[in-house]
C-alpha positions in Angstrom: 139.3 122.3 78.8 137.2 124.1 81.8 134.8 126.7 81.9 136.6 129.4 83.5 136.4 133.3 83.2 138.2 133.0 80.6 135.6 131.9 78.5 132.9 133.6 76.2 130.1 131.8 78.4 131.6 131.4 81.4 129.9 135.2 83.4 126.8 133.7 82.1 123.7 132.2 84.2 123.1 128.8 82.7 119.2 128.1 83.5 120.5 124.0 83.2 124.1 122.8 84.1 124.9 118.7 84.0 128.6 116.7 84.6 128.2 114.0 82.3 130.3 111.0 83.1 133.1 110.7 80.8 132.2 113.8 78.2 132.3 116.8 80.8 130.0 119.9 81.8 127.2 120.7 79.8 125.4 124.3 80.9 122.1 125.2 78.8 122.4 129.2 78.5 120.0 131.5 76.8 120.8 132.5 73.4 122.3 136.3 73.1 121.4 136.7 69.3 123.6 139.2 68.9 126.5 137.9 70.6 126.0 133.8 69.8 125.3 134.7 66.0 128.3 133.8 64.5 128.2 130.7 66.6 124.7 129.7 65.1 125.0 131.9 62.3 128.0 129.2 60.7 125.6 125.5 62.3 122.6 126.9 59.7 124.5 127.6 56.9 126.3 123.7 56.9 124.5 121.2 54.7 124.3 118.8 56.8 121.7 121.6 58.6 119.8 122.3 55.5 116.4 120.2 57.8 116.7 124.2 60.2 115.6 125.9 57.0 117.6 128.9 58.0 120.9 127.7 55.7 119.7 131.0 53.4 120.0 133.1 56.1 122.7 136.0 56.4 124.0 136.6 59.5 121.9 139.8 60.1 118.6 138.1 59.7 119.9 134.8 62.0 119.8 137.6 65.1 116.5 138.9 63.5 115.3 135.9 63.8 116.2 135.2 67.6 115.6 138.7 68.4 112.1 138.3 67.7 111.9 134.6 69.2 113.2 136.9 72.0 109.9 138.7 73.3 108.3 135.8 72.6 106.8 133.6 76.1 106.2 130.7 74.3 108.6 130.0 72.4 112.6 130.1 73.9 115.5 129.5 72.4 118.9 128.3 74.1 122.6 127.3 73.3 124.1 124.6 74.9 127.9 124.6 76.2 129.7 121.6 77.4 133.5 122.8 79.4 132.4 126.4 77.9 132.6 125.0 73.8 129.6 125.0 71.9 127.8 122.0 71.5 124.2 122.5 70.5 121.1 124.9 69.9 118.4 124.2 71.6 114.6 125.6 71.3 112.1 124.7 73.2 108.7 125.9 71.7 104.5 125.8 73.7 102.8 123.0 71.2 99.8 125.6 71.0 101.2 128.1 70.1 102.7 126.6 67.3 101.4 125.6 64.1 102.1 122.3 65.0 99.1 122.4 67.3 97.1 122.3 64.0 97.9 119.0 63.6 98.0 117.2 66.4 96.0 116.7 69.6 98.4 119.0 72.5 98.0 117.6 76.1 98.7 119.8 78.9 102.4 119.8 79.9 103.5 119.2 76.4 106.3 120.8 75.3 107.6 121.7 71.7 111.4 120.5 71.5 113.8 121.3 68.2 117.6 120.7 68.5 120.3 121.1 66.3 124.0 119.8 67.2 127.5 121.2 66.3 129.2 120.0 64.4 131.8 117.2 65.1 135.0 117.7 65.8 137.9 117.1 63.8 138.8 114.0 65.2 135.4 112.3 65.2 132.5 112.5 66.9 132.3 110.3 70.7 130.8 107.5 70.5 127.8 108.8 73.6 128.3 112.0 73.4 124.8 112.4 71.9 122.8 109.9 73.5 124.4 111.5 76.5 123.5 115.2 75.5 120.4 114.0 74.7 119.1 112.6 78.5 120.6 116.2 79.7 119.0 117.6 78.0 115.3 115.9 77.9 116.1 116.9 81.9 115.7 119.8 81.7 113.3 119.9 79.6 110.4 117.4 81.8 112.0 118.0 84.5 113.4 120.9 85.0 110.0 122.4 83.0 108.2 119.8 84.5 106.9 119.0 81.1 105.2 115.6 80.4 105.4 114.9 77.0 107.9 116.1 74.2 106.8 116.6 70.8 109.2 117.0 67.5 108.7 117.2 64.2 111.7 116.9 62.1 111.5 116.5 58.4 109.6 113.2 57.2 113.2 113.0 54.8 115.8 113.3 57.6 115.8 110.5 58.3 119.1 110.6 61.0 117.1 112.6 63.4 114.3 110.8 63.1 116.0 107.6 64.3 117.7 109.5 66.4 115.0 109.8 68.3 113.6 107.2 68.4 116.5 105.2 69.7 116.0 107.6 73.0 113.1 106.7 73.7 110.0 108.7 71.2 107.4 106.7 69.4 106.6 108.2 66.3 103.4 109.6 65.3 101.8 110.8 62.4 103.2 111.9 59.3 101.7 115.7 58.7 101.1 118.3 57.1 102.5 121.9 59.1 101.2 125.1 57.4 102.9 127.6 55.7 103.4 130.8 58.7 103.6 134.6 56.5 103.5 137.3 59.6 105.2 140.3 59.4 108.2 139.0 61.5 108.0 135.4 60.6 107.9 133.3 57.1 108.2 129.5 57.9 107.5 127.6 54.4 104.8 124.1 54.5 107.0 121.2 55.8 106.5 117.6 55.6 106.7 115.9 59.1 107.0 113.5 61.4 105.7 113.7 64.6 107.4 111.7 67.6 106.6 112.1 71.2 108.3 111.3 74.1 106.8 111.3 77.4 108.3 111.4 81.2 107.7 108.7 82.4 108.6 106.6 79.4 112.7 108.7 79.9 112.9 108.9 83.7 110.2 106.7 85.4 108.3 109.7 86.6 
């Protein structure tokens, strides 16, 4: 399937587009909170996405969360599509404007990343797909946005995500406790997280 004008995403301008040999073309689109609500709500409500922390939210609450994020200069959300089909939810943020900054020494050029992959197709995930997609997204974050280091903070109990990051070249940092955030527009419970870092020169040699 190709991303033709018949698909709902074709008219949207990507911030990054990259062809992945053997898999297709990936486009990173700024998330539209209302238009993308059904897809995102479906993903975050699945048991596999429990660590995303949004499993109890209604569709309207998911819209509200990302509508609020859309007002921020420091936090951004993207829908990643492959050949016109939703493939992942990507969030980037400035660690200095996030609670993670209370748990490590942020450096100039740091960028935080959260990544939620779409569920595997009924025939199962294709070998190498996750690595190829992650490589494209790291290219956007580190090269396209001209950042020098990615920081991720998966839940300490999310062993699958931690192992995936380490396999992709991330270096494990400390295990920390991210403090509770209780504001009118956002609530985040305390989270035990495993920090990990990926420098641009490690990923791309530049």
